[in-house]
mmCIF file of the N, C-alpha and C atoms, coordinates in Angstrom:
data_MODEL
# 
_entry.id   MODEL 
# 
loop_
_atom_site.group_PDB 
_atom_site.id 
_atom_site.type_symbol 
_atom_site.label_atom_id 
_atom_site.label_alt_id 
_atom_site.label_comp_id 
_atom_site.label_asym_id 
_atom_site.label_entity_id 
_atom_site.label_seq_id 
_atom_site.pdbx_PDB_ins_code 
_atom_site.Cartn_x 
_atom_site.Cartn_y 
_atom_site.Cartn_z 
_atom_site.occupancy 
_atom_site.B_iso_or_equiv 
_atom_site.pdbx_formal_charge 
_atom_site.auth_seq_id 
_atom_site.auth_comp_id 
_atom_site.auth_asym_id 
_atom_site.auth_atom_id 
_atom_site.pdbx_PDB_model_num 
ATOM 1   N N  . MET A 1 1  ? 146.238 15.911 205.903 1.00 0.00 ? 1  MET A N  1 
ATOM 2   C CA . MET A 1 1  ? 147.611 15.484 205.990 1.00 0.00 ? 1  MET A CA 1 
ATOM 3   C C  . MET A 1 1  ? 148.030 15.490 207.455 1.00 0.00 ? 1  MET A C  1 
ATOM 4   N N  . LEU A 1 2  ? 148.705 14.466 207.848 1.00 0.00 ? 2  LEU A N  1 
ATOM 5   C CA . LEU A 1 2  ? 149.166 14.347 209.221 1.00 0.00 ? 2  LEU A CA 1 
ATOM 6   C C  . LEU A 1 2  ? 150.681 14.424 209.231 1.00 0.00 ? 2  LEU A C  1 
ATOM 7   N N  . CYS A 1 3  ? 151.204 15.302 210.052 1.00 0.00 ? 3  CYS A N  1 
ATOM 8   C CA . CYS A 1 3  ? 152.656 15.470 210.111 1.00 0.00 ? 3  CYS A CA 1 
ATOM 9   C C  . CYS A 1 3  ? 153.051 15.751 211.553 1.00 0.00 ? 3  CYS A C  1 
ATOM 10  N N  . ASN A 1 4  ? 154.014 15.004 212.029 1.00 0.00 ? 4  ASN A N  1 
ATOM 11  C CA . ASN A 1 4  ? 154.542 15.256 213.362 1.00 0.00 ? 4  ASN A CA 1 
ATOM 12  C C  . ASN A 1 4  ? 156.031 15.516 213.208 1.00 0.00 ? 4  ASN A C  1 
ATOM 13  N N  . ASP A 1 5  ? 156.441 16.722 213.411 1.00 0.00 ? 5  ASP A N  1 
ATOM 14  C CA . ASP A 1 5  ? 157.850 17.100 213.300 1.00 0.00 ? 5  ASP A CA 1 
ATOM 15  C C  . ASP A 1 5  ? 158.540 16.730 214.611 1.00 0.00 ? 5  ASP A C  1 
ATOM 16  N N  . ARG A 1 6  ? 159.299 15.665 214.586 1.00 0.00 ? 6  ARG A N  1 
ATOM 17  C CA . ARG A 1 6  ? 159.959 15.173 215.806 1.00 0.00 ? 6  ARG A CA 1 
ATOM 18  C C  . ARG A 1 6  ? 160.959 16.174 216.367 1.00 0.00 ? 6  ARG A C  1 
ATOM 19  N N  . GLU A 1 7  ? 161.454 17.073 215.533 1.00 0.00 ? 7  GLU A N  1 
ATOM 20  C CA . GLU A 1 7  ? 162.386 18.096 216.021 1.00 0.00 ? 7  GLU A CA 1 
ATOM 21  C C  . GLU A 1 7  ? 161.719 18.999 217.046 1.00 0.00 ? 7  GLU A C  1 
ATOM 22  N N  . VAL A 1 8  ? 160.431 19.275 216.861 1.00 0.00 ? 8  VAL A N  1 
ATOM 23  C CA . VAL A 1 8  ? 159.699 20.107 217.824 1.00 0.00 ? 8  VAL A CA 1 
ATOM 24  C C  . VAL A 1 8  ? 159.653 19.393 219.168 1.00 0.00 ? 8  VAL A C  1 
ATOM 25  N N  . ASP A 1 9  ? 159.350 18.097 219.157 1.00 0.00 ? 9  ASP A N  1 
ATOM 26  C CA . ASP A 1 9  ? 159.343 17.321 220.400 1.00 0.00 ? 9  ASP A CA 1 
ATOM 27  C C  . ASP A 1 9  ? 160.716 17.348 221.063 1.00 0.00 ? 9  ASP A C  1 
ATOM 28  N N  . MET A 1 10 ? 161.751 17.208 220.263 1.00 0.00 ? 10 MET A N  1 
ATOM 29  C CA . MET A 1 10 ? 163.106 17.197 220.826 1.00 0.00 ? 10 MET A CA 1 
ATOM 30  C C  . MET A 1 10 ? 163.465 18.539 221.445 1.00 0.00 ? 10 MET A C  1 
ATOM 31  N N  . LYS A 1 11 ? 163.088 19.626 220.797 1.00 0.00 ? 11 LYS A N  1 
ATOM 32  C CA . LYS A 1 11 ? 163.417 20.964 221.301 1.00 0.00 ? 11 LYS A CA 1 
ATOM 33  C C  . LYS A 1 11 ? 162.624 21.320 222.545 1.00 0.00 ? 11 LYS A C  1 
ATOM 34  N N  . THR A 1 12 ? 161.358 20.877 222.601 1.00 0.00 ? 12 THR A N  1 
ATOM 35  C CA . THR A 1 12 ? 160.494 21.261 223.719 1.00 0.00 ? 12 THR A CA 1 
ATOM 36  C C  . THR A 1 12 ? 160.491 20.247 224.851 1.00 0.00 ? 12 THR A C  1 
ATOM 37  N N  . GLY A 1 13 ? 160.949 19.027 224.568 1.00 0.00 ? 13 GLY A N  1 
ATOM 38  C CA . GLY A 1 13 ? 160.890 17.988 225.579 1.00 0.00 ? 13 GLY A CA 1 
ATOM 39  C C  . GLY A 1 13 ? 159.517 17.338 225.668 1.00 0.00 ? 13 GLY A C  1 
ATOM 40  N N  . TYR A 1 14 ? 158.627 17.730 224.788 1.00 0.00 ? 14 TYR A N  1 
ATOM 41  C CA . TYR A 1 14 ? 157.273 17.178 224.761 1.00 0.00 ? 14 TYR A CA 1 
ATOM 42  C C  . TYR A 1 14 ? 157.280 15.902 223.934 1.00 0.00 ? 14 TYR A C  1 
ATOM 43  N N  . LYS A 1 15 ? 156.447 14.941 224.268 1.00 0.00 ? 15 LYS A N  1 
ATOM 44  C CA . LYS A 1 15 ? 156.365 13.705 223.495 1.00 0.00 ? 15 LYS A CA 1 
ATOM 45  C C  . LYS A 1 15 ? 154.977 13.576 222.880 1.00 0.00 ? 15 LYS A C  1 
ATOM 46  N N  . THR A 1 16 ? 154.919 13.714 221.571 1.00 0.00 ? 16 THR A N  1 
ATOM 47  C CA . THR A 1 16 ? 153.660 13.575 220.843 1.00 0.00 ? 16 THR A CA 1 
ATOM 48  C C  . THR A 1 16 ? 153.427 12.098 220.565 1.00 0.00 ? 16 THR A C  1 
ATOM 49  N N  . LYS A 1 17 ? 152.309 11.581 221.095 1.00 0.00 ? 17 LYS A N  1 
ATOM 50  C CA . LYS A 1 17 ? 151.970 10.172 220.897 1.00 0.00 ? 17 LYS A CA 1 
ATOM 51  C C  . LYS A 1 17 ? 150.855 10.014 219.873 1.00 0.00 ? 17 LYS A C  1 
ATOM 52  N N  . SER A 1 18 ? 149.901 10.934 219.880 1.00 0.00 ? 18 SER A N  1 
ATOM 53  C CA . SER A 1 18 ? 148.802 10.891 218.906 1.00 0.00 ? 18 SER A CA 1 
ATOM 54  C C  . SER A 1 18 ? 148.398 12.322 218.581 1.00 0.00 ? 18 SER A C  1 
ATOM 55  N N  . LEU A 1 19 ? 147.922 12.502 217.356 1.00 0.00 ? 19 LEU A N  1 
ATOM 56  C CA . LEU A 1 19 ? 147.625 13.846 216.865 1.00 0.00 ? 19 LEU A CA 1 
ATOM 57  C C  . LEU A 1 19 ? 146.422 13.786 215.934 1.00 0.00 ? 19 LEU A C  1 
ATOM 58  N N  . LEU A 1 20 ? 145.477 14.705 216.127 1.00 0.00 ? 20 LEU A N  1 
ATOM 59  C CA . LEU A 1 20 ? 144.317 14.810 215.247 1.00 0.00 ? 20 LEU A CA 1 
ATOM 60  C C  . LEU A 1 20 ? 144.145 16.276 214.882 1.00 0.00 ? 20 LEU A C  1 
ATOM 61  N N  . CYS A 1 21 ? 144.168 16.577 213.594 1.00 0.00 ? 21 CYS A N  1 
ATOM 62  C CA . CYS A 1 21 ? 144.069 17.962 213.107 1.00 0.00 ? 21 CYS A CA 1 
ATOM 63  C C  . CYS A 1 21 ? 142.888 18.094 212.166 1.00 0.00 ? 21 CYS A C  1 
ATOM 64  N N  . MET A 1 22 ? 142.249 19.260 212.192 1.00 0.00 ? 22 MET A N  1 
ATOM 65  C CA . MET A 1 22 ? 141.138 19.563 211.294 1.00 0.00 ? 22 MET A CA 1 
ATOM 66  C C  . MET A 1 22 ? 141.262 20.999 210.809 1.00 0.00 ? 22 MET A C  1 
ATOM 67  N N  . PRO A 1 23 ? 140.947 21.229 209.540 1.00 0.00 ? 23 PRO A N  1 
ATOM 68  C CA . PRO A 1 23 ? 140.947 22.611 209.051 1.00 0.00 ? 23 PRO A CA 1 
ATOM 69  C C  . PRO A 1 23 ? 139.714 23.355 209.549 1.00 0.00 ? 23 PRO A C  1 
ATOM 70  N N  . ILE A 1 24 ? 139.868 24.638 209.798 1.00 0.00 ? 24 ILE A N  1 
ATOM 71  C CA . ILE A 1 24 ? 138.733 25.517 210.076 1.00 0.00 ? 24 ILE A CA 1 
ATOM 72  C C  . ILE A 1 24 ? 138.460 26.245 208.769 1.00 0.00 ? 24 ILE A C  1 
ATOM 73  N N  . ARG A 1 25 ? 137.262 26.058 208.249 1.00 0.00 ? 25 ARG A N  1 
ATOM 74  C CA . ARG A 1 25 ? 136.907 26.659 206.965 1.00 0.00 ? 25 ARG A CA 1 
ATOM 75  C C  . ARG A 1 25 ? 135.869 27.760 207.145 1.00 0.00 ? 25 ARG A C  1 
ATOM 76  N N  . ILE A 1 26 ? 136.048 28.820 206.378 1.00 0.00 ? 26 ILE A N  1 
ATOM 77  C CA . ILE A 1 26 ? 135.053 29.883 206.305 1.00 0.00 ? 26 ILE A CA 1 
ATOM 78  C C  . ILE A 1 26 ? 134.719 30.061 204.834 1.00 0.00 ? 26 ILE A C  1 
ATOM 79  N N  . ARG A 1 27 ? 133.463 29.785 204.507 1.00 0.00 ? 27 ARG A N  1 
ATOM 80  C CA . ARG A 1 27 ? 132.989 29.894 203.126 1.00 0.00 ? 27 ARG A CA 1 
ATOM 81  C C  . ARG A 1 27 ? 133.870 29.116 202.151 1.00 0.00 ? 27 ARG A C  1 
ATOM 82  N N  . GLY A 1 28 ? 134.264 27.919 202.540 1.00 0.00 ? 28 GLY A N  1 
ATOM 83  C CA . GLY A 1 28 ? 135.029 27.042 201.674 1.00 0.00 ? 28 GLY A CA 1 
ATOM 84  C C  . GLY A 1 28 ? 136.528 27.232 201.685 1.00 0.00 ? 28 GLY A C  1 
ATOM 85  N N  . SER A 1 29 ? 137.016 28.311 202.283 1.00 0.00 ? 29 SER A N  1 
ATOM 86  C CA . SER A 1 29 ? 138.459 28.556 202.338 1.00 0.00 ? 29 SER A CA 1 
ATOM 87  C C  . SER A 1 29 ? 138.985 28.193 203.724 1.00 0.00 ? 29 SER A C  1 
ATOM 88  N N  . ILE A 1 30 ? 140.180 27.645 203.757 1.00 0.00 ? 30 ILE A N  1 
ATOM 89  C CA . ILE A 1 30 ? 140.783 27.303 205.046 1.00 0.00 ? 30 ILE A CA 1 
ATOM 90  C C  . ILE A 1 30 ? 141.240 28.583 205.731 1.00 0.00 ? 30 ILE A C  1 
ATOM 91  N N  . PHE A 1 31 ? 140.759 28.772 206.950 1.00 0.00 ? 31 PHE A N  1 
ATOM 92  C CA . PHE A 1 31 ? 141.049 29.970 207.730 1.00 0.00 ? 31 PHE A CA 1 
ATOM 93  C C  . PHE A 1 31 ? 142.042 29.673 208.852 1.00 0.00 ? 31 PHE A C  1 
ATOM 94  N N  . GLY A 1 32 ? 142.059 28.423 209.296 1.00 0.00 ? 32 GLY A N  1 
ATOM 95  C CA . GLY A 1 32 ? 142.932 28.037 210.394 1.00 0.00 ? 32 GLY A CA 1 
ATOM 96  C C  . GLY A 1 32 ? 142.885 26.538 210.599 1.00 0.00 ? 32 GLY A C  1 
ATOM 97  N N  . VAL A 1 33 ? 143.475 26.088 211.698 1.00 0.00 ? 33 VAL A N  1 
ATOM 98  C CA . VAL A 1 33 ? 143.537 24.665 212.013 1.00 0.00 ? 33 VAL A CA 1 
ATOM 99  C C  . VAL A 1 33 ? 143.351 24.493 213.516 1.00 0.00 ? 33 VAL A C  1 
ATOM 100 N N  . VAL A 1 34 ? 142.633 23.447 213.890 1.00 0.00 ? 34 VAL A N  1 
ATOM 101 C CA . VAL A 1 34 ? 142.547 23.054 215.303 1.00 0.00 ? 34 VAL A CA 1 
ATOM 102 C C  . VAL A 1 34 ? 143.161 21.665 215.429 1.00 0.00 ? 34 VAL A C  1 
ATOM 103 N N  . GLN A 1 35 ? 143.738 21.403 216.587 1.00 0.00 ? 35 GLN A N  1 
ATOM 104 C CA . GLN A 1 35 ? 144.343 20.086 216.758 1.00 0.00 ? 35 GLN A CA 1 
ATOM 105 C C  . GLN A 1 35 ? 144.173 19.586 218.186 1.00 0.00 ? 35 GLN A C  1 
ATOM 106 N N  . MET A 1 36 ? 144.124 18.276 218.299 1.00 0.00 ? 36 MET A N  1 
ATOM 107 C CA . MET A 1 36 ? 144.143 17.606 219.597 1.00 0.00 ? 36 MET A CA 1 
ATOM 108 C C  . MET A 1 36 ? 145.405 16.760 219.630 1.00 0.00 ? 36 MET A C  1 
ATOM 109 N N  . VAL A 1 37 ? 146.051 16.753 220.765 1.00 0.00 ? 37 VAL A N  1 
ATOM 110 C CA . VAL A 1 37 ? 147.307 16.027 220.905 1.00 0.00 ? 37 VAL A CA 1 
ATOM 111 C C  . VAL A 1 37 ? 147.217 15.081 222.102 1.00 0.00 ? 37 VAL A C  1 
ATOM 112 N N  . ASN A 1 38 ? 147.699 13.877 221.918 1.00 0.00 ? 38 ASN A N  1 
ATOM 113 C CA . ASN A 1 38 ? 147.851 12.879 222.981 1.00 0.00 ? 38 ASN A CA 1 
ATOM 114 C C  . ASN A 1 38 ? 146.543 12.527 223.686 1.00 0.00 ? 38 ASN A C  1 
ATOM 115 N N  . LYS A 1 39 ? 145.733 11.739 223.004 1.00 0.00 ? 39 LYS A N  1 
ATOM 116 C CA . LYS A 1 39 ? 144.515 11.209 223.632 1.00 0.00 ? 39 LYS A CA 1 
ATOM 117 C C  . LYS A 1 39 ? 144.914 10.433 224.890 1.00 0.00 ? 39 LYS A C  1 
ATOM 118 N N  . LEU A 1 40 ? 144.147 10.602 225.949 1.00 0.00 ? 40 LEU A N  1 
ATOM 119 C CA . LEU A 1 40 ? 144.515 9.988  227.227 1.00 0.00 ? 40 LEU A CA 1 
ATOM 120 C C  . LEU A 1 40 ? 144.580 8.469  227.166 1.00 0.00 ? 40 LEU A C  1 
ATOM 121 N N  . HIS A 1 41 ? 143.624 7.846  226.481 1.00 0.00 ? 41 HIS A N  1 
ATOM 122 C CA . HIS A 1 41 ? 143.572 6.385  226.432 1.00 0.00 ? 41 HIS A CA 1 
ATOM 123 C C  . HIS A 1 41 ? 143.413 5.933  224.983 1.00 0.00 ? 41 HIS A C  1 
ATOM 124 N N  . GLY A 1 42 ? 144.399 5.263  224.460 1.00 0.00 ? 42 GLY A N  1 
ATOM 125 C CA . GLY A 1 42 ? 144.323 4.724  223.105 1.00 0.00 ? 42 GLY A CA 1 
ATOM 126 C C  . GLY A 1 42 ? 144.633 5.762  222.047 1.00 0.00 ? 42 GLY A C  1 
ATOM 127 N N  . THR A 1 43 ? 144.127 5.499  220.860 1.00 0.00 ? 43 THR A N  1 
ATOM 128 C CA . THR A 1 43 ? 144.339 6.400  219.727 1.00 0.00 ? 43 THR A CA 1 
ATOM 129 C C  . THR A 1 43 ? 143.016 7.050  219.347 1.00 0.00 ? 43 THR A C  1 
ATOM 130 N N  . PHE A 1 44 ? 143.096 8.075  218.535 1.00 0.00 ? 44 PHE A N  1 
ATOM 131 C CA . PHE A 1 44 ? 141.878 8.754  218.095 1.00 0.00 ? 44 PHE A CA 1 
ATOM 132 C C  . PHE A 1 44 ? 141.069 7.834  217.191 1.00 0.00 ? 44 PHE A C  1 
ATOM 133 N N  . SER A 1 45 ? 139.774 7.793  217.425 1.00 0.00 ? 45 SER A N  1 
ATOM 134 C CA . SER A 1 45 ? 138.877 6.905  216.674 1.00 0.00 ? 45 SER A CA 1 
ATOM 135 C C  . SER A 1 45 ? 138.141 7.688  215.592 1.00 0.00 ? 45 SER A C  1 
ATOM 136 N N  . LYS A 1 46 ? 137.392 6.979  214.788 1.00 0.00 ? 46 LYS A N  1 
ATOM 137 C CA . LYS A 1 46 ? 136.556 7.605  213.765 1.00 0.00 ? 46 LYS A CA 1 
ATOM 138 C C  . LYS A 1 46 ? 135.517 8.514  214.437 1.00 0.00 ? 46 LYS A C  1 
ATOM 139 N N  . THR A 1 47 ? 134.994 8.101  215.582 1.00 0.00 ? 47 THR A N  1 
ATOM 140 C CA . THR A 1 47 ? 134.036 8.923  216.334 1.00 0.00 ? 47 THR A CA 1 
ATOM 141 C C  . THR A 1 47 ? 134.691 10.213 216.804 1.00 0.00 ? 47 THR A C  1 
ATOM 142 N N  . ASP A 1 48 ? 135.927 10.115 217.290 1.00 0.00 ? 48 ASP A N  1 
ATOM 143 C CA . ASP A 1 48 ? 136.681 11.316 217.691 1.00 0.00 ? 48 ASP A CA 1 
ATOM 144 C C  . ASP A 1 48 ? 136.825 12.255 216.495 1.00 0.00 ? 48 ASP A C  1 
ATOM 145 N N  . GLU A 1 49 ? 137.188 11.668 215.362 1.00 0.00 ? 49 GLU A N  1 
ATOM 146 C CA . GLU A 1 49 ? 137.390 12.457 214.144 1.00 0.00 ? 49 GLU A CA 1 
ATOM 147 C C  . GLU A 1 49 ? 136.099 13.170 213.730 1.00 0.00 ? 49 GLU A C  1 
ATOM 148 N N  . GLU A 1 50 ? 134.982 12.458 213.746 1.00 0.00 ? 50 GLU A N  1 
ATOM 149 C CA . GLU A 1 50 ? 133.698 13.056 213.357 1.00 0.00 ? 50 GLU A CA 1 
ATOM 150 C C  . GLU A 1 50 ? 133.277 14.147 214.332 1.00 0.00 ? 50 GLU A C  1 
ATOM 151 N N  . SER A 1 51 ? 133.451 13.918 215.622 1.00 0.00 ? 51 SER A N  1 
ATOM 152 C CA . SER A 1 51 ? 133.096 14.929 216.624 1.00 0.00 ? 51 SER A CA 1 
ATOM 153 C C  . SER A 1 51 ? 133.971 16.164 216.493 1.00 0.00 ? 51 SER A C  1 
ATOM 154 N N  . PHE A 1 52 ? 135.259 15.937 216.247 1.00 0.00 ? 52 PHE A N  1 
ATOM 155 C CA . PHE A 1 52 ? 136.199 17.047 216.117 1.00 0.00 ? 52 PHE A CA 1 
ATOM 156 C C  . PHE A 1 52 ? 135.929 17.843 214.842 1.00 0.00 ? 52 PHE A C  1 
ATOM 157 N N  . GLU A 1 53 ? 135.493 17.142 213.800 1.00 0.00 ? 53 GLU A N  1 
ATOM 158 C CA . GLU A 1 53 ? 135.129 17.832 212.558 1.00 0.00 ? 53 GLU A CA 1 
ATOM 159 C C  . GLU A 1 53 ? 133.935 18.761 212.803 1.00 0.00 ? 53 GLU A C  1 
ATOM 160 N N  . THR A 1 54 ? 132.964 18.297 213.576 1.00 0.00 ? 54 THR A N  1 
ATOM 161 C CA . THR A 1 54 ? 131.818 19.142 213.940 1.00 0.00 ? 54 THR A CA 1 
ATOM 162 C C  . THR A 1 54 ? 132.293 20.352 214.741 1.00 0.00 ? 54 THR A C  1 
ATOM 163 N N  . PHE A 1 55 ? 133.203 20.130 215.681 1.00 0.00 ? 55 PHE A N  1 
ATOM 164 C CA . PHE A 1 55 ? 133.773 21.227 216.457 1.00 0.00 ? 55 PHE A CA 1 
ATOM 165 C C  . PHE A 1 55 ? 134.441 22.251 215.543 1.00 0.00 ? 55 PHE A C  1 
ATOM 166 N N  . ALA A 1 56 ? 135.212 21.769 214.549 1.00 0.00 ? 56 ALA A N  1 
ATOM 167 C CA . ALA A 1 56 ? 135.900 22.666 213.615 1.00 0.00 ? 56 ALA A CA 1 
ATOM 168 C C  . ALA A 1 56 ? 134.897 23.487 212.809 1.00 0.00 ? 56 ALA A C  1 
ATOM 169 N N  . VAL A 1 57 ? 133.761 22.889 212.437 1.00 0.00 ? 57 VAL A N  1 
ATOM 170 C CA . VAL A 1 57 ? 132.711 23.619 211.715 1.00 0.00 ? 57 VAL A CA 1 
ATOM 171 C C  . VAL A 1 57 ? 132.183 24.756 212.589 1.00 0.00 ? 57 VAL A C  1 
ATOM 172 N N  . TYR A 1 58 ? 131.924 24.461 213.857 1.00 0.00 ? 58 TYR A N  1 
ATOM 173 C CA . TYR A 1 58 ? 131.432 25.502 214.763 1.00 0.00 ? 58 TYR A CA 1 
ATOM 174 C C  . TYR A 1 58 ? 132.477 26.591 215.007 1.00 0.00 ? 58 TYR A C  1 
ATOM 175 N N  . CYS A 1 59 ? 133.742 26.211 215.036 1.00 0.00 ? 59 CYS A N  1 
ATOM 176 C CA . CYS A 1 59 ? 134.809 27.221 215.138 1.00 0.00 ? 59 CYS A CA 1 
ATOM 177 C C  . CYS A 1 59 ? 134.757 28.154 213.936 1.00 0.00 ? 59 CYS A C  1 
ATOM 178 N N  . GLY A 1 60 ? 134.590 27.586 212.748 1.00 0.00 ? 60 GLY A N  1 
ATOM 179 C CA . GLY A 1 60 ? 134.497 28.389 211.534 1.00 0.00 ? 60 GLY A CA 1 
ATOM 180 C C  . GLY A 1 60 ? 133.302 29.323 211.562 1.00 0.00 ? 60 GLY A C  1 
ATOM 181 N N  . LEU A 1 61 ? 132.165 28.819 212.016 1.00 0.00 ? 61 LEU A N  1 
ATOM 182 C CA . LEU A 1 61 ? 130.973 29.670 212.123 1.00 0.00 ? 61 LEU A CA 1 
ATOM 183 C C  . LEU A 1 61 ? 131.192 30.811 213.110 1.00 0.00 ? 61 LEU A C  1 
ATOM 184 N N  . ALA A 1 62 ? 131.777 30.501 214.253 1.00 0.00 ? 62 ALA A N  1 
ATOM 185 C CA . ALA A 1 62 ? 132.031 31.533 215.267 1.00 0.00 ? 62 ALA A CA 1 
ATOM 186 C C  . ALA A 1 62 ? 132.984 32.601 214.733 1.00 0.00 ? 62 ALA A C  1 
ATOM 187 N N  . LEU A 1 63 ? 134.042 32.178 214.058 1.00 0.00 ? 63 LEU A N  1 
ATOM 188 C CA . LEU A 1 63 ? 134.999 33.137 213.504 1.00 0.00 ? 63 LEU A CA 1 
ATOM 189 C C  . LEU A 1 63 ? 134.368 33.979 212.401 1.00 0.00 ? 63 LEU A C  1 
ATOM 190 N N  . HIS A 1 64 ? 133.549 33.347 211.568 1.00 0.00 ? 64 HIS A N  1 
ATOM 191 C CA . HIS A 1 64 ? 132.865 34.093 210.507 1.00 0.00 ? 64 HIS A CA 1 
ATOM 192 C C  . HIS A 1 64 ? 131.932 35.152 211.107 1.00 0.00 ? 64 HIS A C  1 
ATOM 193 N N  . HIS A 1 65 ? 131.170 34.753 212.116 1.00 0.00 ? 65 HIS A N  1 
ATOM 194 C CA . HIS A 1 65 ? 130.248 35.705 212.753 1.00 0.00 ? 65 HIS A CA 1 
ATOM 195 C C  . HIS A 1 65 ? 131.007 36.829 213.450 1.00 0.00 ? 65 HIS A C  1 
ATOM 196 N N  . ALA A 1 66 ? 132.159 36.515 214.022 1.00 0.00 ? 66 ALA A N  1 
ATOM 197 C CA . ALA A 1 66 ? 132.982 37.552 214.656 1.00 0.00 ? 66 ALA A CA 1 
ATOM 198 C C  . ALA A 1 66 ? 133.485 38.545 213.614 1.00 0.00 ? 66 ALA A C  1 
ATOM 199 N N  . LYS A 1 67 ? 133.884 38.037 212.438 1.00 0.00 ? 67 LYS A N  1 
ATOM 200 C CA . LYS A 1 67 ? 134.343 38.927 211.371 1.00 0.00 ? 67 LYS A CA 1 
ATOM 201 C C  . LYS A 1 67 ? 133.203 39.819 210.882 1.00 0.00 ? 67 LYS A C  1 
ATOM 202 N N  . VAL A 1 68 ? 132.022 39.239 210.705 1.00 0.00 ? 68 VAL A N  1 
ATOM 203 C CA . VAL A 1 68 ? 130.858 40.013 210.256 1.00 0.00 ? 68 VAL A CA 1 
ATOM 204 C C  . VAL A 1 68 ? 130.501 41.059 211.297 1.00 0.00 ? 68 VAL A C  1 
ATOM 205 N N  . SER A 1 69 ? 130.511 40.664 212.566 1.00 0.00 ? 69 SER A N  1 
ATOM 206 C CA . SER A 1 69 ? 130.190 41.595 213.643 1.00 0.00 ? 69 SER A CA 1 
ATOM 207 C C  . SER A 1 69 ? 131.183 42.754 213.679 1.00 0.00 ? 69 SER A C  1 
ATOM 208 N N  . ALA A 1 70 ? 132.462 42.444 213.531 1.00 0.00 ? 70 ALA A N  1 
ATOM 209 C CA . ALA A 1 70 ? 133.482 43.498 213.523 1.00 0.00 ? 70 ALA A CA 1 
ATOM 210 C C  . ALA A 1 70 ? 133.271 44.430 212.338 1.00 0.00 ? 70 ALA A C  1 
ATOM 211 N N  . PHE A 1 71 ? 132.918 43.879 211.194 1.00 0.00 ? 71 PHE A N  1 
ATOM 212 C CA . PHE A 1 71 ? 132.653 44.689 210.008 1.00 0.00 ? 71 PHE A CA 1 
ATOM 213 C C  . PHE A 1 71 ? 131.465 45.629 210.249 1.00 0.00 ? 71 PHE A C  1 
ATOM 214 N N  . LEU A 1 72 ? 130.413 45.087 210.852 1.00 0.00 ? 72 LEU A N  1 
ATOM 215 C CA . LEU A 1 72 ? 129.233 45.910 211.126 1.00 0.00 ? 72 LEU A CA 1 
ATOM 216 C C  . LEU A 1 72 ? 129.548 46.991 212.159 1.00 0.00 ? 72 LEU A C  1 
ATOM 217 N N  . GLN A 1 73 ? 130.367 46.672 213.144 1.00 0.00 ? 73 GLN A N  1 
ATOM 218 C CA . GLN A 1 73 ? 130.752 47.668 214.148 1.00 0.00 ? 73 GLN A CA 1 
ATOM 219 C C  . GLN A 1 73 ? 131.521 48.814 213.503 1.00 0.00 ? 73 GLN A C  1 
ATOM 220 N N  . ILE A 1 74 ? 132.393 48.496 212.546 1.00 0.00 ? 74 ILE A N  1 
ATOM 221 C CA . ILE A 1 74 ? 133.142 49.539 211.837 1.00 0.00 ? 74 ILE A CA 1 
ATOM 222 C C  . ILE A 1 74 ? 132.181 50.430 211.065 1.00 0.00 ? 74 ILE A C  1 
ATOM 223 N N  . ASP A 1 75 ? 131.210 49.823 210.386 1.00 0.00 ? 75 ASP A N  1 
ATOM 224 C CA . ASP A 1 75 ? 130.221 50.601 209.639 1.00 0.00 ? 75 ASP A CA 1 
ATOM 225 C C  . ASP A 1 75 ? 129.416 51.513 210.558 1.00 0.00 ? 75 ASP A C  1 
ATOM 226 N N  . ILE A 1 76 ? 129.005 50.994 211.701 1.00 0.00 ? 76 ILE A N  1 
ATOM 227 C CA . ILE A 1 76 ? 128.199 51.777 212.641 1.00 0.00 ? 76 ILE A CA 1 
ATOM 228 C C  . ILE A 1 76 ? 129.023 52.931 213.199 1.00 0.00 ? 76 ILE A C  1 
ATOM 229 N N  . SER A 1 77 ? 130.273 52.648 213.596 1.00 0.00 ? 77 SER A N  1 
ATOM 230 C CA . SER A 1 77 ? 131.089 53.703 214.189 1.00 0.00 ? 77 SER A CA 1 
ATOM 231 C C  . SER A 1 77 ? 131.469 54.766 213.165 1.00 0.00 ? 77 SER A C  1 
ATOM 232 N N  . ALA A 1 78 ? 131.490 54.397 211.889 1.00 0.00 ? 78 ALA A N  1 
ATOM 233 C CA . ALA A 1 78 ? 131.813 55.364 210.845 1.00 0.00 ? 78 ALA A CA 1 
ATOM 234 C C  . ALA A 1 78 ? 130.578 56.151 210.403 1.00 0.00 ? 78 ALA A C  1 
ATOM 235 N N  . GLY A 1 79 ? 129.420 55.790 210.937 1.00 0.00 ? 79 GLY A N  1 
ATOM 236 C CA . GLY A 1 79 ? 128.203 56.521 210.622 1.00 0.00 ? 79 GLY A CA 1 
ATOM 237 C C  . GLY A 1 79 ? 127.473 55.992 209.404 1.00 0.00 ? 79 GLY A C  1 
ATOM 238 N N  . TYR A 1 80 ? 127.839 54.812 208.914 1.00 0.00 ? 80 TYR A N  1 
ATOM 239 C CA . TYR A 1 80 ? 127.150 54.244 207.764 1.00 0.00 ? 80 TYR A CA 1 
ATOM 240 C C  . TYR A 1 80 ? 125.935 53.483 208.244 1.00 0.00 ? 80 TYR A C  1 
ATOM 241 N N  . ASP A 1 81 ? 124.876 53.575 207.499 1.00 0.00 ? 81 ASP A N  1 
ATOM 242 C CA . ASP A 1 81 ? 123.671 52.805 207.790 1.00 0.00 ? 81 ASP A CA 1 
ATOM 243 C C  . ASP A 1 81 ? 123.712 51.567 206.900 1.00 0.00 ? 81 ASP A C  1 
ATOM 244 N N  . THR A 1 82 ? 124.181 50.453 207.461 1.00 0.00 ? 82 THR A N  1 
ATOM 245 C CA . THR A 1 82 ? 124.398 49.228 206.699 1.00 0.00 ? 82 THR A CA 1 
ATOM 246 C C  . THR A 1 82 ? 123.099 48.674 206.132 1.00 0.00 ? 82 THR A C  1 
ATOM 247 N N  . TYR A 1 83 ? 121.978 48.928 206.808 1.00 0.00 ? 83 TYR A N  1 
ATOM 248 C CA . TYR A 1 83 ? 120.730 48.280 206.415 1.00 0.00 ? 83 TYR A CA 1 
ATOM 249 C C  . TYR A 1 83 ? 119.845 49.103 205.498 1.00 0.00 ? 83 TYR A C  1 
ATOM 250 N N  . SER A 1 84 ? 120.185 50.359 205.216 1.00 0.00 ? 84 SER A N  1 
ATOM 251 C CA . SER A 1 84 ? 119.323 51.138 204.326 1.00 0.00 ? 84 SER A CA 1 
ATOM 252 C C  . SER A 1 84 ? 119.655 50.840 202.879 1.00 0.00 ? 84 SER A C  1 
ATOM 253 N N  . SER A 1 85 ? 118.659 51.023 202.027 1.00 0.00 ? 85 SER A N  1 
ATOM 254 C CA . SER A 1 85 ? 118.899 50.703 200.616 1.00 0.00 ? 85 SER A CA 1 
ATOM 255 C C  . SER A 1 85 ? 119.260 51.923 199.824 1.00 0.00 ? 85 SER A C  1 
# 
């Protein structure tokens, strides 16, 4: 869904000319959103959209790995052996 709230532009003095948004997903659930605003030349193309979608996938992977790493750090600092059976 694409939405540009013109009130935000009016309040900030910013002029939104073009907007491309992608969800950041972790394990199928939406975790966040990334967006690009005001392409320098022209409008966003299908190639831009596909490249940005790949970027959003990598953002999701990075965030997921950060969450896992933080979880493992908590286990280690609490003295739990995460890998023993």
